[in-house]
CHARMM-style PDB file with segment names, atoms N, HN, CA, C and O in Angstrom:
ATOM      1  N   UNK     1       5.148 -25.007 -11.014  1.00  0.00      PROA
ATOM      2  CA  UNK     1       5.931 -23.180 -10.774  1.00  0.00      PROA
ATOM      3  C   UNK     1       5.408 -22.700 -12.274  1.00  0.00      PROA
ATOM      4  O   UNK     1       5.453 -23.381 -13.299  1.00  0.00      PROA
ATOM      5  N   UNK     2       4.966 -21.527 -12.151  1.00  0.00      PROA
ATOM      6  HN  UNK     2       4.929 -20.975 -11.319  1.00  0.00      PROA
ATOM      7  CA  UNK     2       4.853 -20.667 -13.090  1.00  0.00      PROA
ATOM      8  C   UNK     2       6.075 -19.804 -13.324  1.00  0.00      PROA
ATOM      9  O   UNK     2       7.040 -19.768 -12.560  1.00  0.00      PROA
ATOM     10  N   UNK     3       5.896 -18.772 -14.993  1.00  0.00      PROA
ATOM     11  HN  UNK     3       5.112 -18.801 -15.615  1.00  0.00      PROA
ATOM     12  CA  UNK     3       7.174 -18.222 -15.253  1.00  0.00      PROA
ATOM     13  C   UNK     3       6.605 -17.256 -15.331  1.00  0.00      PROA
ATOM     14  O   UNK     3       5.448 -17.318 -15.744  1.00  0.00      PROA
ATOM     15  N   UNK     4       7.242 -15.816 -14.927  1.00  0.00      PROA
ATOM     16  HN  UNK     4       8.183 -15.766 -14.591  1.00  0.00      PROA
ATOM     17  CA  UNK     4       6.578 -14.649 -14.714  1.00  0.00      PROA
ATOM     18  C   UNK     4       5.758 -14.444 -15.829  1.00  0.00      PROA
ATOM     19  O   UNK     4       4.692 -13.863 -15.621  1.00  0.00      PROA
ATOM     20  N   UNK     5       6.124 -14.923 -17.372  1.00  0.00      PROA
ATOM     21  HN  UNK     5       6.989 -15.395 -17.540  1.00  0.00      PROA
ATOM     22  CA  UNK     5       5.554 -14.708 -18.628  1.00  0.00      PROA
ATOM     23  C   UNK     5       4.054 -15.241 -18.563  1.00  0.00      PROA
ATOM     24  O   UNK     5       3.001 -14.850 -19.067  1.00  0.00      PROA
ATOM     25  N   UNK     6       4.480 -16.527 -17.547  1.00  0.00      PROA
ATOM     26  HN  UNK     6       5.335 -16.845 -17.137  1.00  0.00      PROA
ATOM     27  CA  UNK     6       3.095 -17.154 -17.732  1.00  0.00      PROA
ATOM     28  C   UNK     6       1.974 -16.668 -16.714  1.00  0.00      PROA
ATOM     29  O   UNK     6       0.759 -16.837 -16.822  1.00  0.00      PROA
ATOM     30  N   UNK     7       2.644 -16.051 -15.740  1.00  0.00      PROA
ATOM     31  HN  UNK     7       3.631 -15.914 -15.652  1.00  0.00      PROA
ATOM     32  CA  UNK     7       1.577 -15.482 -14.858  1.00  0.00      PROA
ATOM     33  C   UNK     7       1.091 -13.892 -15.318  1.00  0.00      PROA
ATOM     34  O   UNK     7       0.248 -13.129 -14.847  1.00  0.00      PROA
ATOM     35  N   UNK     8       1.902 -13.797 -16.297  1.00  0.00      PROA
ATOM     36  HN  UNK     8       2.587 -14.417 -16.679  1.00  0.00      PROA
ATOM     37  CA  UNK     8       1.538 -12.119 -17.041  1.00  0.00      PROA
ATOM     38  C   UNK     8       0.454 -12.643 -17.974  1.00  0.00      PROA
ATOM     39  O   UNK     8      -0.524 -11.897 -18.024  1.00  0.00      PROA
ATOM     40  N   UNK     9       0.396 -13.517 -18.573  1.00  0.00      PROA
ATOM     41  HN  UNK     9       1.190 -14.123 -18.533  1.00  0.00      PROA
ATOM     42  CA  UNK     9      -0.809 -14.320 -19.582  1.00  0.00      PROA
ATOM     43  C   UNK     9      -1.662 -14.269 -18.756  1.00  0.00      PROA
ATOM     44  O   UNK     9      -2.435 -13.312 -18.775  1.00  0.00      PROA
ATOM     45  N   UNK    10      -1.717 -14.723 -18.316  1.00  0.00      PROA
ATOM     46  HN  UNK    10      -1.089 -15.501 -18.300  1.00  0.00      PROA
ATOM     47  CA  UNK    10      -2.379 -15.285 -17.032  1.00  0.00      PROA
ATOM     48  C   UNK    10      -3.501 -14.465 -16.388  1.00  0.00      PROA
ATOM     49  O   UNK    10      -4.683 -14.783 -16.259  1.00  0.00      PROA
ATOM     50  N   UNK    11      -2.935 -13.445 -16.048  1.00  0.00      PROA
ATOM     51  HN  UNK    11      -1.975 -13.186 -16.153  1.00  0.00      PROA
ATOM     52  CA  UNK    11      -3.512 -12.220 -15.128  1.00  0.00      PROA
ATOM     53  C   UNK    11      -3.550 -10.846 -16.151  1.00  0.00      PROA
ATOM     54  O   UNK    11      -3.828  -9.687 -15.845  1.00  0.00      PROA
ATOM     55  N   UNK    12      -3.156 -11.427 -17.507  1.00  0.00      PROA
ATOM     56  HN  UNK    12      -2.930 -12.369 -17.756  1.00  0.00      PROA
ATOM     57  CA  UNK    12      -3.629 -10.344 -18.276  1.00  0.00      PROA
ATOM     58  C   UNK    12      -2.516  -8.900 -17.967  1.00  0.00      PROA
ATOM     59  O   UNK    12      -2.849  -7.729 -18.149  1.00  0.00      PROA
ATOM     60  N   UNK    13      -1.565  -9.232 -17.615  1.00  0.00      PROA
ATOM     61  HN  UNK    13      -1.295 -10.184 -17.468  1.00  0.00      PROA
ATOM     62  CA  UNK    13      -0.799  -8.036 -16.881  1.00  0.00      PROA
ATOM     63  C   UNK    13       0.941  -8.019 -17.748  1.00  0.00      PROA
ATOM     64  O   UNK    13       1.784  -8.912 -17.829  1.00  0.00      PROA
ATOM     65  N   UNK    14       0.938  -7.012 -18.126  1.00  0.00      PROA
ATOM     66  HN  UNK    14       0.253  -6.286 -18.060  1.00  0.00      PROA
ATOM     67  CA  UNK    14       2.573  -6.837 -18.538  1.00  0.00      PROA
ATOM     68  C   UNK    14       3.724  -7.765 -17.671  1.00  0.00      PROA
ATOM     69  O   UNK    14       3.578  -8.013 -16.474  1.00  0.00      PROA
ATOM     70  N   UNK    15       4.847  -8.217 -18.448  1.00  0.00      PROA
ATOM     71  HN  UNK    15       4.965  -8.015 -19.420  1.00  0.00      PROA
ATOM     72  CA  UNK    15       5.919  -9.034 -17.321  1.00  0.00      PROA
ATOM     73  C   UNK    15       6.490  -8.086 -16.420  1.00  0.00      PROA
ATOM     74  O   UNK    15       7.107  -8.430 -15.412  1.00  0.00      PROA
ATOM     75  N   UNK    16       6.241  -6.526 -16.866  1.00  0.00      PROA
ATOM     76  HN  UNK    16       5.740  -6.246 -17.685  1.00  0.00      PROA
ATOM     77  CA  UNK    16       7.271  -5.408 -15.859  1.00  0.00      PROA
ATOM     78  C   UNK    16       6.196  -5.309 -14.648  1.00  0.00      PROA
ATOM     79  O   UNK    16       6.632  -5.130 -13.510  1.00  0.00      PROA
ATOM     80  N   UNK    17       4.583  -5.439 -14.903  1.00  0.00      PROA
ATOM     81  HN  UNK    17       4.229  -5.584 -15.827  1.00  0.00      PROA
ATOM     82  CA  UNK    17       3.954  -5.394 -13.650  1.00  0.00      PROA
ATOM     83  C   UNK    17       4.158  -6.576 -13.109  1.00  0.00      PROA
ATOM     84  O   UNK    17       4.521  -6.307 -11.964  1.00  0.00      PROA
ATOM     85  N   UNK    18       4.147  -7.837 -13.240  1.00  0.00      PROA
ATOM     86  HN  UNK    18       3.852  -8.056 -14.171  1.00  0.00      PROA
ATOM     87  CA  UNK    18       4.399  -9.008 -12.748  1.00  0.00      PROA
ATOM     88  C   UNK    18       5.811  -8.786 -11.803  1.00  0.00      PROA
ATOM     89  O   UNK    18       5.555  -8.862 -10.601  1.00  0.00      PROA
ATOM     90  N   UNK    19       7.188  -8.537 -12.101  1.00  0.00      PROA
ATOM     91  HN  UNK    19       7.397  -8.475 -13.078  1.00  0.00      PROA
ATOM     92  CA  UNK    19       8.227  -8.342 -11.568  1.00  0.00      PROA
ATOM     93  C   UNK    19       7.868  -7.664 -10.710  1.00  0.00      PROA
ATOM     94  O   UNK    19       7.818  -8.164  -9.586  1.00  0.00      PROA
ATOM     95  N   UNK    20       7.423  -6.061 -10.928  1.00  0.00      PROA
ATOM     96  HN  UNK    20       7.464  -5.655 -11.841  1.00  0.00      PROA
ATOM     97  CA  UNK    20       7.165  -5.130  -9.978  1.00  0.00      PROA
ATOM     98  C   UNK    20       5.953  -5.431  -8.728  1.00  0.00      PROA
ATOM     99  O   UNK    20       6.101  -4.846  -7.654  1.00  0.00      PROA
ATOM    100  N   UNK    21       4.844  -6.298  -8.908  1.00  0.00      PROA
ATOM    101  HN  UNK    21       4.724  -6.773  -9.780  1.00  0.00      PROA
ATOM    102  CA  UNK    21       4.238  -7.281  -7.815  1.00  0.00      PROA
ATOM    103  C   UNK    21       5.231  -7.987  -7.073  1.00  0.00      PROA
ATOM    104  O   UNK    21       5.490  -7.702  -5.904  1.00  0.00      PROA
ATOM    105  N   UNK    22       5.718  -8.772  -7.620  1.00  0.00      PROA
ATOM    106  HN  UNK    22       5.508  -9.004  -8.569  1.00  0.00      PROA
ATOM    107  CA  UNK    22       6.673  -9.929  -6.955  1.00  0.00      PROA
ATOM    108  C   UNK    22       7.974  -8.793  -6.030  1.00  0.00      PROA
ATOM    109  O   UNK    22       8.210  -9.114  -4.865  1.00  0.00      PROA
ATOM    110  N   UNK    23       8.606  -7.744  -6.521  1.00  0.00      PROA
ATOM    111  HN  UNK    23       8.415  -7.483  -7.468  1.00  0.00      PROA
ATOM    112  CA  UNK    23       9.408  -7.077  -5.730  1.00  0.00      PROA
ATOM    113  C   UNK    23       8.976  -6.236  -4.860  1.00  0.00      PROA
ATOM    114  O   UNK    23       9.727  -5.771  -4.002  1.00  0.00      PROA
ATOM    115  N   UNK    24       7.731  -5.925  -4.951  1.00  0.00      PROA
ATOM    116  HN  UNK    24       7.121  -6.303  -5.648  1.00  0.00      PROA
ATOM    117  CA  UNK    24       7.072  -5.200  -3.653  1.00  0.00      PROA
ATOM    118  C   UNK    24       6.485  -6.389  -2.483  1.00  0.00      PROA
ATOM    119  O   UNK    24       6.644  -6.208  -1.276  1.00  0.00      PROA
ATOM    120  N   UNK    25       6.069  -7.125  -2.820  1.00  0.00      PROA
ATOM    121  HN  UNK    25       5.940  -7.272  -3.801  1.00  0.00      PROA
ATOM    122  CA  UNK    25       5.920  -8.348  -2.325  1.00  0.00      PROA
ATOM    123  C   UNK    25       4.505  -9.041  -2.397  1.00  0.00      PROA
ATOM    124  O   UNK    25       4.078 -10.085  -1.904  1.00  0.00      PROA
ATOM    125  N   UNK    26       3.857  -7.936  -3.304  1.00  0.00      PROA
ATOM    126  HN  UNK    26       4.204  -7.087  -3.704  1.00  0.00      PROA
ATOM    127  CA  UNK    26       2.040  -8.323  -3.492  1.00  0.00      PROA
ATOM    128  C   UNK    26       1.926  -9.249  -4.042  1.00  0.00      PROA
ATOM    129  O   UNK    26       0.774  -9.670  -4.140  1.00  0.00      PROA
ATOM    130  N   UNK    27       3.001 -10.021  -4.662  1.00  0.00      PROA
ATOM    131  HN  UNK    27       3.937  -9.679  -4.583  1.00  0.00      PROA
ATOM    132  CA  UNK    27       2.859 -11.461  -5.476  1.00  0.00      PROA
ATOM    133  C   UNK    27       4.072 -12.143  -5.034  1.00  0.00      PROA
ATOM    134  O   UNK    27       5.241 -11.888  -5.326  1.00  0.00      PROA
ATOM    135  N   UNK    28       3.534 -13.167  -4.186  1.00  0.00      PROA
ATOM    136  HN  UNK    28       2.585 -13.374  -3.950  1.00  0.00      PROA
ATOM    137  CA  UNK    28       4.897 -13.999  -3.665  1.00  0.00      PROA
ATOM    138  C   UNK    28       5.349 -15.083  -4.861  1.00  0.00      PROA
ATOM    139  O   UNK    28       4.623 -15.798  -5.552  1.00  0.00      PROA
ATOM    140  N   UNK    29       6.526 -14.976  -4.860  1.00  0.00      PROA
ATOM    141  HN  UNK    29       7.115 -14.395  -4.299  1.00  0.00      PROA
ATOM    142  CA  UNK    29       7.447 -15.800  -6.083  1.00  0.00      PROA
ATOM    143  C   UNK    29       8.669 -15.764  -5.316  1.00  0.00      PROA
ATOM    144  O   UNK    29       9.036 -15.094  -4.350  1.00  0.00      PROA
ATOM    145  N   UNK    30       9.300 -16.850  -6.153  1.00  0.00      PROA
ATOM    146  HN  UNK    30       9.002 -17.394  -6.937  1.00  0.00      PROA
ATOM    147  CA  UNK    30      10.825 -16.813  -6.142  1.00  0.00      PROA
ATOM    148  C   UNK    30      11.860 -16.704  -6.924  1.00  0.00      PROA
ATOM    149  O   UNK    30      11.524 -16.684  -8.108  1.00  0.00      PROA
ATOM    150  N   UNK    31      13.059 -16.620  -6.735  1.00  0.00      PROA
ATOM    151  HN  UNK    31      13.332 -16.636  -5.773  1.00  0.00      PROA
ATOM    152  CA  UNK    31      13.658 -16.738  -7.939  1.00  0.00      PROA
ATOM    153  C   UNK    31      14.818 -17.729  -7.994  1.00  0.00      PROA
ATOM    154  O   UNK    31      15.463 -18.110  -7.017  1.00  0.00      PROA
ATOM    155  N   UNK    32      14.991 -18.080  -9.204  1.00  0.00      PROA
ATOM    156  HN  UNK    32      14.467 -17.770  -9.997  1.00  0.00      PROA
ATOM    157  CA  UNK    32      16.142 -19.246  -9.737  1.00  0.00      PROA
ATOM    158  C   UNK    32      16.634 -18.502 -10.227  1.00  0.00      PROA
ATOM    159  O   UNK    32      15.996 -17.894 -11.087  1.00  0.00      PROA
ATOM    160  N   UNK    33      17.763 -18.196 -10.017  1.00  0.00      PROA
ATOM    161  HN  UNK    33      18.281 -18.689  -9.318  1.00  0.00      PROA
ATOM    162  CA  UNK    33      18.997 -17.770 -10.774  1.00  0.00      PROA
ATOM    163  C   UNK    33      18.362 -16.286 -10.972  1.00  0.00      PROA
ATOM    164  O   UNK    33      18.108 -15.435 -10.120  1.00  0.00      PROA
ATOM    165  N   UNK    34      18.194 -16.262 -12.345  1.00  0.00      PROA
ATOM    166  HN  UNK    34      18.401 -16.954 -13.038  1.00  0.00      PROA
ATOM    167  CA  UNK    34      17.695 -14.859 -12.818  1.00  0.00      PROA
ATOM    168  C   UNK    34      16.060 -14.747 -12.649  1.00  0.00      PROA
ATOM    169  O   UNK    34      15.463 -13.695 -12.419  1.00  0.00      PROA
ATOM    170  N   UNK    35      15.592 -15.752 -12.773  1.00  0.00      PROA
ATOM    171  HN  UNK    35      16.077 -16.607 -12.960  1.00  0.00      PROA
ATOM    172  CA  UNK    35      14.003 -16.338 -13.136  1.00  0.00      PROA
ATOM    173  C   UNK    35      13.784 -16.201 -12.199  1.00  0.00      PROA
ATOM    174  O   UNK    35      14.448 -16.484 -11.202  1.00  0.00      PROA
ATOM    175  N   UNK    36      12.047 -15.375 -12.358  1.00  0.00      PROA
ATOM    176  HN  UNK    36      11.508 -15.145 -13.168  1.00  0.00      PROA
ATOM    177  CA  UNK    36      11.377 -15.601 -11.445  1.00  0.00      PROA
ATOM    178  C   UNK    36      10.157 -16.794 -11.494  1.00  0.00      PROA
ATOM    179  O   UNK    36       9.634 -17.144 -12.552  1.00  0.00      PROA
ATOM    180  N   UNK    37       9.825 -17.312 -10.264  1.00  0.00      PROA
ATOM    181  HN  UNK    37      10.249 -17.028  -9.404  1.00  0.00      PROA
ATOM    182  CA  UNK    37       9.327 -18.717 -10.427  1.00  0.00      PROA
ATOM    183  C   UNK    37       7.721 -17.942  -9.384  1.00  0.00      PROA
ATOM    184  O   UNK    37       7.720 -17.139  -8.451  1.00  0.00      PROA
ATOM    185  N   UNK    38       6.637 -18.600 -10.052  1.00  0.00      PROA
ATOM    186  HN  UNK    38       6.638 -19.252 -10.810  1.00  0.00      PROA
ATOM    187  CA  UNK    38       5.469 -18.723  -8.857  1.00  0.00      PROA
ATOM    188  C   UNK    38       4.729 -19.734  -8.730  1.00  0.00      PROA
ATOM    189  O   UNK    38       4.656 -20.511  -9.682  1.00  0.00      PROA
ATOM    190  N   UNK    39       4.081 -19.959  -7.682  1.00  0.00      PROA
ATOM    191  HN  UNK    39       4.140 -19.328  -6.909  1.00  0.00      PROA
ATOM    192  CA  UNK    39       3.232 -21.249  -7.309  1.00  0.00      PROA
ATOM    193  C   UNK    39       1.861 -20.805  -8.211  1.00  0.00      PROA
ATOM    194  O   UNK    39       1.527 -19.659  -8.510  1.00  0.00      PROA
ATOM    195  N   UNK    40       1.340 -21.774  -8.468  1.00  0.00      PROA
ATOM    196  HN  UNK    40       1.613 -22.706  -8.225  1.00  0.00      PROA
ATOM    197  CA  UNK    40      -0.193 -21.466  -8.968  1.00  0.00      PROA
ATOM    198  C   UNK    40      -1.042 -20.569  -7.924  1.00  0.00      PROA
ATOM    199  O   UNK    40      -1.618 -19.509  -8.170  1.00  0.00      PROA
ATOM    200  N   UNK    41      -0.971 -21.292  -6.649  1.00  0.00      PROA
ATOM    201  HN  UNK    41      -0.503 -22.154  -6.449  1.00  0.00      PROA
ATOM    202  CA  UNK    41      -1.938 -21.251  -5.349  1.00  0.00      PROA
ATOM    203  C   UNK    41      -1.492 -19.698  -5.230  1.00  0.00      PROA
ATOM    204  O   UNK    41      -2.444 -18.932  -5.078  1.00  0.00      PROA
ATOM    205  N   UNK    42      -0.545 -19.257  -5.261  1.00  0.00      PROA
ATOM    206  HN  UNK    42       0.228 -19.879  -5.384  1.00  0.00      PROA
ATOM    207  CA  UNK    42       0.008 -17.738  -4.910  1.00  0.00      PROA
ATOM    208  C   UNK    42      -0.914 -17.069  -6.123  1.00  0.00      PROA
ATOM    209  O   UNK    42      -1.905 -16.439  -5.752  1.00  0.00      PROA
ATOM    210  N   UNK    43      -0.703 -17.146  -7.259  1.00  0.00      PROA
ATOM    211  HN  UNK    43       0.102 -17.658  -7.560  1.00  0.00      PROA
ATOM    212  CA  UNK    43      -1.514 -16.234  -8.449  1.00  0.00      PROA
ATOM    213  C   UNK    43      -2.985 -16.250  -8.259  1.00  0.00      PROA
ATOM    214  O   UNK    43      -3.778 -15.346  -8.523  1.00  0.00      PROA
ATOM    215  N   UNK    44      -3.252 -17.561  -7.699  1.00  0.00      PROA
ATOM    216  HN  UNK    44      -2.608 -18.296  -7.484  1.00  0.00      PROA
ATOM    217  CA  UNK    44      -5.308 -17.512  -7.381  1.00  0.00      PROA
ATOM    218  C   UNK    44      -5.672 -16.823  -6.417  1.00  0.00      PROA
ATOM    219  O   UNK    44      -6.813 -16.381  -6.282  1.00  0.00      PROA
ATOM    220  N   UNK    45      -4.594 -16.630  -5.521  1.00  0.00      PROA
ATOM    221  HN  UNK    45      -3.667 -16.989  -5.631  1.00  0.00      PROA
ATOM    222  CA  UNK    45      -4.898 -16.080  -4.315  1.00  0.00      PROA
ATOM    223  C   UNK    45      -4.911 -14.537  -5.010  1.00  0.00      PROA
ATOM    224  O   UNK    45      -5.739 -13.792  -4.485  1.00  0.00      PROA
ATOM    225  N   UNK    46      -4.188 -13.991  -6.018  1.00  0.00      PROA
ATOM    226  HN  UNK    46      -3.515 -14.596  -6.445  1.00  0.00      PROA
ATOM    227  CA  UNK    46      -3.794 -12.451  -6.089  1.00  0.00      PROA
ATOM    228  C   UNK    46      -5.411 -12.203  -7.000  1.00  0.00      PROA
ATOM    229  O   UNK    46      -6.057 -11.178  -6.780  1.00  0.00      PROA
ATOM    230  N   UNK    47      -5.924 -13.275  -8.015  1.00  0.00      PROA
ATOM    231  HN  UNK    47      -5.399 -14.107  -8.194  1.00  0.00      PROA
ATOM    232  CA  UNK    47      -7.018 -12.864  -8.368  1.00  0.00      PROA
ATOM    233  C   UNK    47      -8.248 -12.757  -7.593  1.00  0.00      PROA
ATOM    234  O   UNK    47      -9.228 -12.138  -8.007  1.00  0.00      PROA
ATOM    235  N   UNK    48      -8.188 -13.496  -6.211  1.00  0.00      PROA
ATOM    236  HN  UNK    48      -7.391 -13.998  -5.875  1.00  0.00      PROA
ATOM    237  CA  UNK    48      -9.087 -13.756  -5.321  1.00  0.00      PROA
ATOM    238  C   UNK    48      -9.240 -12.133  -4.705  1.00  0.00      PROA
ATOM    239  O   UNK    48     -10.273 -11.464  -4.702  1.00  0.00      PROA
ATOM    240  N   UNK    49      -8.128 -11.800  -4.282  1.00  0.00      PROA
ATOM    241  HN  UNK    49      -7.289 -12.343  -4.284  1.00  0.00      PROA
ATOM    242  CA  UNK    49      -8.126 -10.356  -3.702  1.00  0.00      PROA
ATOM    243  C   UNK    49      -8.376  -9.152  -4.401  1.00  0.00      PROA
ATOM    244  O   UNK    49      -8.953  -8.175  -3.923  1.00  0.00      PROA
ATOM    245  N   UNK    50      -7.811  -9.274  -5.829  1.00  0.00      PROA
ATOM    246  HN  UNK    50      -7.342 -10.067  -6.217  1.00  0.00      PROA
ATOM    247  CA  UNK    50      -8.306  -8.448  -7.001  1.00  0.00      PROA
ATOM    248  C   UNK    50     -10.094  -8.465  -6.983  1.00  0.00      PROA
ATOM    249  O   UNK    50     -10.872  -7.543  -6.738  1.00  0.00      PROA
ATOM    250  N   UNK    51     -10.297  -9.539  -7.254  1.00  0.00      PROA
ATOM    251  HN  UNK    51      -9.666 -10.289  -7.453  1.00  0.00      PROA
ATOM    252  CA  UNK    51     -11.864  -9.528  -7.353  1.00  0.00      PROA
ATOM    253  C   UNK    51     -12.876  -9.041  -5.969  1.00  0.00      PROA
ATOM    254  O   UNK    51     -14.100  -9.056  -5.845  1.00  0.00      PROA
ATOM    255  N   UNK    52     -11.874  -8.651  -5.102  1.00  0.00      PROA
ATOM    256  HN  UNK    52     -10.879  -8.638  -5.203  1.00  0.00      PROA
ATOM    257  CA  UNK    52     -12.800  -8.260  -3.853  1.00  0.00      PROA
ATOM    258  C   UNK    52     -12.644  -6.689  -3.775  1.00  0.00      PROA
ATOM    259  O   UNK    52     -13.184  -5.979  -2.927  1.00  0.00      PROA
ATOM    260  N   UNK    53     -11.715  -6.206  -4.928  1.00  0.00      PROA
ATOM    261  HN  UNK    53     -11.277  -6.783  -5.617  1.00  0.00      PROA
ATOM    262  CA  UNK    53     -11.775  -4.871  -4.677  1.00  0.00      PROA
ATOM    263  C   UNK    53     -12.847  -4.567  -5.546  1.00  0.00      PROA
ATOM    264  OT1 UNK    53     -13.257  -3.410  -5.641  1.00  0.00      PROA
TER     265      UNK     53
END
């Protein structure tokens, strides 16, 4: 599990962008309390989709 901060660093995005992607469903994640968590496989899928553009 990755935090939003870790995902932002990994994808070279701002944390706000990660939250927006999660809220819009473009980056699948789930909330534990107030914190977002992301599967590493979902982050890798996001990279694959972005590289096809």
